[in-house]
N, C-alpha and C positions, 0 to 999 in steps of 0.2 A: 179442478183443472190445475195442471202442473204449472208452476211459476216459470215464466220464460227466462232463459239465461241471457244476461246482457251481452251484447256483441262486443268483442274486444276492440279497442281503438286500433287504428291502422298502424300507428307508431309502435304499438306493443306486439305486433305480429311476430318478429324474430324471437322475442323472449317467450311468447306463448308456445311457439313451435319447439323451441329448445326444451321447455319444461315437459312437453308431451313426449319428446324423444327420450328424455331422462327416465321417465316413468315406464318406458317400454310400451307405450300406447300407440306407437306409430309404425307403419310398414315402411318398406324401402321407398315406395313412391312418396309417402308422406315425408320421409327423410329427405328425398330430393327436393320436395316443395319447401321444406323448412330451410334447407341450405340456400335455395333460390331466394327465399324471403330475407335471409341474412345477407346475401349478396346485394339484394336491392336496397336494404337499409344502409349497407356500407357505401354503395354508390351514391345514395342520396346525401349521406354525410360528406362524401368527397365533393359533390356539387356545391353543397352549402359552404364547405371550407374554401373552395376556389372563389366563390362569389364574395365571401367575406374578405378574402385576401385582396381582391380587386378594390373593394371599398376601402380597405385599410391602406392600400397604396395611394389612393386618391387623398385620403386624410394626411398621409405622410408628406405628399407633395405640397399640399396647402400649408401644413405646419412648417415645412422648410422655407417656403416663400415668405410667410409671416415672420419666421424667426430671422430670416435675412434682413427684413426691414427693421426689426427690432434691434438687430446687431448694429445696423448703420446708425440708428438713433443712439444706441449705447456708446458708440464710438465718439459721438459728439460730447456725451457726458464725460467720457474719459479724457477728452481734450480739456474740459474745464478743470478736471482734477490735476492736469499737468501744470496749470498756472500756479505760481508760487502763492503761499499763504499770505493773507493780508496782515498778519501779525507775526512779529519775530518770536521764535520759540524760546529765545534766551532772555532778551530784555523786555518782551511783551509790548514793544512799541508798534503801534498801528501804522501801516503805510499810508502816507498822505499824498504821494505823487499822483498827479492827475492822469499820467499816462497809464498807470496800472489800472486805476478804476475805470478808465475809458475802455481798456481791453475787456474788463469784466462786463461793463454795460453793453458793449458791442456783442459779446458772446451771448449774453442773456437775451438780447433783443433778437438775434439771428436764430436762436435755438429754443425759443420759448415753447414751441410746439412739442419738442422732444422732452423738455423738463416737465411739461404738463402731463404728457402721456405716461412718463415713467414714474411720476410721483403719486399716482393714485393706487390705493390698495383695492383688491377685488370688491370689497364691500362698498366703497365709495363709487366705484365704476358702476355697480349694479344700482345703487341709489340714484346716481345721476341719470342713468339710462331710464329708470322708472319714472323719475321726475319729468324728463322730456316726453316720455311716452304717455304720461297721464293726460295731457291735453290734446293728443293726436288720435284721431279716430281710425286712421288707415294704416297705422304702424303695426308690423307683426310683433308678436309677443315672444320674447326669448326667455327661456327658463333661467332660474338662478344657476350659474355655473357651478359644477361640482368641483371640489378641491383638486387642483392640478397636481399630478405626480402620484396620486394614490393608485396603486396597481395591485388589486387583489390577486392572490395566487390562483392559478388556473386549476379548476377542479371539475371533475365530471358531474353531470347531473345525476340524481338518484336513478333515473330511468336508464341512463347510459351505463352506470355502474352495475345495475342489475343485469343488463344485456351482456356485458363483458363477463360477469360471473357465470351466467348460464352457458355462454359460449365455451368457456374454459371447462366447465363441468361436463359439457357434451363432448369436448375433445378428450377428456380423461376417460370417459366411458367408451368412446370409440376406440381409444388406444388399446383397450383390453382385448378386443377382437381383431383389430386391424391397426397395428402400431403406425404404419405409414400414414393412414388416413387420420389417425389421432394427432400425429405430428403436424400434418397440414392444417388441421383445424386449430391447433394451438398457435401456430404462426399467424393464422388469420385473426385469431382473437387478440394476439399481441399487437398486430398491425392496426386493428380496429381501435384498440384502447389508445395507442399512440396518436392516431389521427384524431380521435375524439378529444384528447388532451390538447393537442395543437389547435384544434378548432376553438376550444374554450379559452385558451390563452390569447388567440388572435382576437376573439370577441372582446376580451377584457382590455387589450391594447387599443382596439378600435374605440371602445367607450372612453378611454383616456384621451385619445386624440379628439374626440367630439367635445369633451370638456374643455380642452385647451383652445379649440377653435371657437367655442362659445365665448370664452374669456377674452380672447384676442379680438373677436368681432365686436364685443361690447365696448372695448377700449377704443377701437378704431371708429366705431359709430359715434361714441360720445365725443371724441376729438373732432369728428367731422361736423357735429351739430352745435359745438360750444365755442364761444370766443375765449381763447386761452388767457387773455390778459384780465378780463373782468369777471369771467365765470358765467356771464349771461349767455343766452342762446345767440347764435350768430345770424347773419342776414339770411343764409340759406334756410335755416330752421324756421325763422320768423316768416319767410315767404311761404313755406309749406303750411304753417299754422294759419296764415291769412287765407290761403286757398281753402283750407278746411272750414274756417269760420264763414267765408264767403258762400261756400256751398250750403252750409247750414242756414244762412240767412235767406238764400234763394228758396230753400225748402219750406222754411217756417215764416218767412216774411218779417222776422225780427231784426231791426237794424243794429249795427255795431259801429264803434268809432275807433279811429287811430289818431295818434299824436306823434308828429315828427319833431324831435328836439335836437338842439345844437348848443354846445357849450359856448358861451360868449367869450370872445378874445382869448381863445385857448392857445392860439399861436404865440401870443405874447408870453404865456406861461412857459411854453417850451423854449422860446428864445431866451428868456431872462433867467430861468431856473434850471433848464435842462430837460431832456426827454424823460429822465427817471422821475422827475417831479410831475411831469405831465401824465405819466403812467399811474403814479400814485393818485392823482386827482381823478382820473378815469375810474380807477377801482373804487375810490371812495364814493363818487357819484353813483356808480352802478349799484353798490351795496345799499345806498340810501334809497334809491328808487325801488329796488326790489323789495326792501323791507316795508315800503309804504304803499304797496299795491295789494289788491284783493287776490285771493288764491286763484280765481278764474281769469285774472288778467295776466299779461305777459309783457316783459321788457326785454329788448334785444339791442345789442350794439349793431347799429346799422352800417357803420363805417366811419373810421377816423374818430372824431369827437361827436358823431351823430348817434342818437338813440331813437328807437321806434317803440311806442307803447301801443298795445292792443287792449282795448276795453270791450270785453265780450258782453253782448246784449245790453249795450249802453247807448242811450241817445246823446246827441251832441251837448246838450246842456249839462248832463252829468259828467261827460268826458271833460268839459271845460273846467268843472269844479275839481275833478280828480287831478288834472294837469296843473291847476293852480295850487293844489296841495303839494305836489311834487316840486313846483317852483319855489314855494316857501321853504321846503326842506333843504333843497340845494342851496338856497340863498344863506341859510343859517349853518351850513355845513362847515365851512372854513377849515379844510384839512390842513394839518400841520406838516411842515417839511423843513428840516434842518433848523429847528428852533423858531421858525416864524410861520404864521398862518397865511394861507392862500385864499384870497377872496374869489369865490366861484358863483357864477349865475348861469342860467340857461334860458333859452327861448323855445316856445312850442308853437307849432301850427297844427290845429285840430280839424278833423273832417269826419262827418258821419256818413257811413255807407248805407245806401238804400237799394232795394231791388231795381235793377236797370243801370246802376252806376258800376263801371268796371274798376278793378283794382288799380290799373294804370291811371285812370282819371283821378282816383282818390289820392294816389301818390303825388300827382301833379298839383292837385288842390292843396294838399298838406304842405308841399314844398313852397307853393306861392304864399300860403298863410305864414309859414316860418320866415320867409323873406320879408313879409310885411311887418312881422314882430321885430325883426332886426332893424328895419327902416324906422320904426316908431321909437327906437331907443333901447332895444334888447330887454332882457329880464322880464318877459311878459308872455302871455298866452293869447294867440289870435285864432279865431275860428275861420273857417274857409269863407264865411260870409263877410268877414272883415271886423267882427266884434272882438274886442280885446279886453283882457283882464290885467 
């Protein structure tokens, strides 16, 4: 039995017809069908090109919008550069006038979001995004962004190159018997090759836009989910993670605990040493708490000098012990500022969530327990039931 010949792929029909015509194996009717197949392939390429152009235009619009936002942020950075240097370039004397440093402090406080977003390299953006996504079950996964700015030269695919070669060879053969027909086929082959190159170039530009959009999206999402002063997750992100943990508890019936903490007499630090010293204390406390939590637990800046701790799959007794450990760490921290140490303590209110208890109820109980810790003298951990450490 003779072996069956494989059916050519649909996309190869123009090249197959052209090869048949070159070998003299086609009649006039087959020539017409071959030219019709070439025209259909050309029309399909035009449609793909127009569709890709529309997608590319959308990417360009989004890129321009994001670039405009980044330019506004960069303008703030340039404003900082306009401030005079804090050290004289001749005598090397450092400026000591309070007015200058007050301007610097005001600018940094007003534009800390800009400085945070601009100061991250793509690798740290991706690492921060991955760290946030690690504990979130419902977050979409973004791929690692490709290097921005890499634009490979537009080249035809091997199949397109083969089609163009066959079309030109067909035009040359047709020109021997009908120069006018051969000239038309040659123009058609040139137009097809030009359009195919434009299509390949547009696809490469579109890929570059997608890469830039991914990078900008990662930066904006990281900025939206992170407290820029301490580097902890912010209240919005912690609320989302609590929702995820609460849903998991309702499915599995395993309780978890939260602890609401507040730095003691923090206003006195700001009033006596300045807001810069207060920010330094917040960063020091945030770093200490983050370093002394388990990988599955989470610490967030809840607002002002308040912090929220999430203890996954942890009953209240263990959460009290973990919060007590954080209490000891903060008590012994004593961050240094301008040559002197600052005494810092913190109070916690701890509550365990069980099926049937809402998050709002847990927040209220934790806040009540924190208030009780303050009433008892600060620098302690109080459970929602009233037990203190």
